[in-house]
C-alpha positions, 0 to 999 in steps of 0.5 A: 500500500502506498499513501501519496500526496500527504503531509507527514507529521514527524515528531519535530516537523511536517514534510510533504511526501509518501509512505509505502506500507508492506506486511504491516510495517512502514517499508519506506518513506518517499520511496523512489520506486514501487510496484504497489497497485493499492494506492491511497491519495491523501490529497494533501491531508496529514498523515500522523502516527496513530494515537495511543491512549494510556488512560481509558476506561471504556467507550461505545457502551462497554467498560474495561471492568466488564471483564470480558474480551468482547467488551475490550474488542468493542471498545477497541473498534469504537475508539479506532474511529477517532484515531486511537490505534493502541490503548491501555484498558484502564481498571477502576478501584473495585473488588480484587476479584473483578480487577483480576477478571479484567486483567485476564481479559486484557492479557488475552486481548494483548495476546490475540489482538482485536478488531480495532485498536491494539491492546498494549497492556493494562493500566490499573487505576487503584485500588492503592489510592487515598480515600480522601482523594477518591474522585469517581473511584469507589471508596468501598474497595480502596486497598492498602498498598502491598506487594502481596495484594498486588501479586494476588490481584495480577496473578500470572499476568504481571507481564500484562501490567503496563502502568499503575496509579497509586498514592505515594503517601499511603503506608506501604506505598514506597515498598510497592513502588520499588517492587513495581519499578523492579518489574518494569511497570510504570508507577504513576501518582494519582488520587493522592493527598501527598504533600510536595515532600511526600510526592518527591519521596515517591519520585525518588522511590520510582514514581515516574508519571502522574495521573490526570494532572490537577484532578484528584491531587493536592494543588499548587499553593505558594506555601505548600507546592503539593503534588502539582508543584512536585510534578512541575518541579521534577522530570516525571511525565504527566497527562492531561484530559484536554476537554476544557472540563477537567482543566481550563485552557489557561491552566493547560497552557501553563502546564504545557509551558512548565513541563514542555511538550516532551513530558505531557501525554494527552489522554481521554479517561473516557468511560463507556458513554464515549461515542454514545448519547447523553444519559445514564451510565455506570463507572466502577459500579457507580451511576453516572449522568452524562449531560452536555459532554460531562460525565458526573456522579450523583454528588457532582464529581467528574466521572471520567470523560466522553472525550476522544483523542482526535478531539483532544488534539483538536482542542489543544491545537485550537487553544494553544500556539503549539505547532501541530506536530508538537501536539500530535507528539503528546498523543503518539510518541510520548505515550509510546514511551510510557508503554515502552514501545517507542521502538516500533510505535508512536512515530513515522519511521521505516520499520515501525508498525504501520499504525497511521491516520489520515486527517484534515486541517480540522483534525477530522479523521479520514482514514485509520490504518492499524497494523497496515490495514485500513479499518 
């Protein structure tokens, strides 16, 4: 397959060119010759690496906590329409048995593949969080951090765990963080009431990422810098739900300016109502009302989002002065690094997986290519 007449989005520039795909890989960029009859004329549109979502609970009426391969497959197909070609199905703070069931389904989806976006592994959001920063998590199922509980939860599928969100200040967290780091699992701090010093201690133990910046964490105050201050004052990465609801656009711009676009990932934190009409849904066993683009529990707490990554990219482009390639990097290369797949995904390079998007100036998706196939 040859994609011609396109503007290729690299991580540091945009160039006119063409891309040759063969056997699910990018065979050549600007090939001199080719004998491929399967030609896509992009007609001047952009070609981007596929988006990678490292924090997403569900979409299309299905939830990761459904605990089935079928649910994950439906999610993968729903989000692929919006440019997500790989993702980390994200669990909630629920009963250990339910989390275990979801991990088993994720491990299966990672192994055998899906009909849509690739499953790269699991993101466990909880249960080792601070109940005083519960957000939309279920306080009934919060667990004290421990290596033993983690092992019982993941069973034989530790290799399927890519990242975990926890509160570094809770007793037992430091020992678990060290264990997770030794097992090559990305540790993210979130749903945390840590002070600045406690957060920095977590970073020293192995925390290298932070979950949904500004949300469910101690804020930046001029006398106590909090978790937000620790994120800004360290080299760890962070993620933003760029829907204009979870974070105001001025705050987004401040965060991007402080961290730099190499250290920020765009995520959706989407729940099952993503790509669905307004109405009643659930998240982690709790009722959620979706109205006018916002998902909330009965108490008013935000309960994930209905955001898609193409909309997140569009929102940042419209509400900042960053060039398109820098915004796209936050949805491609940066999450690929977190998932430790930057040697084959997240960039347009020869030999990389052919997970590609064709979209126009308004970030309207025209074609999605996953593993070299138009879906």
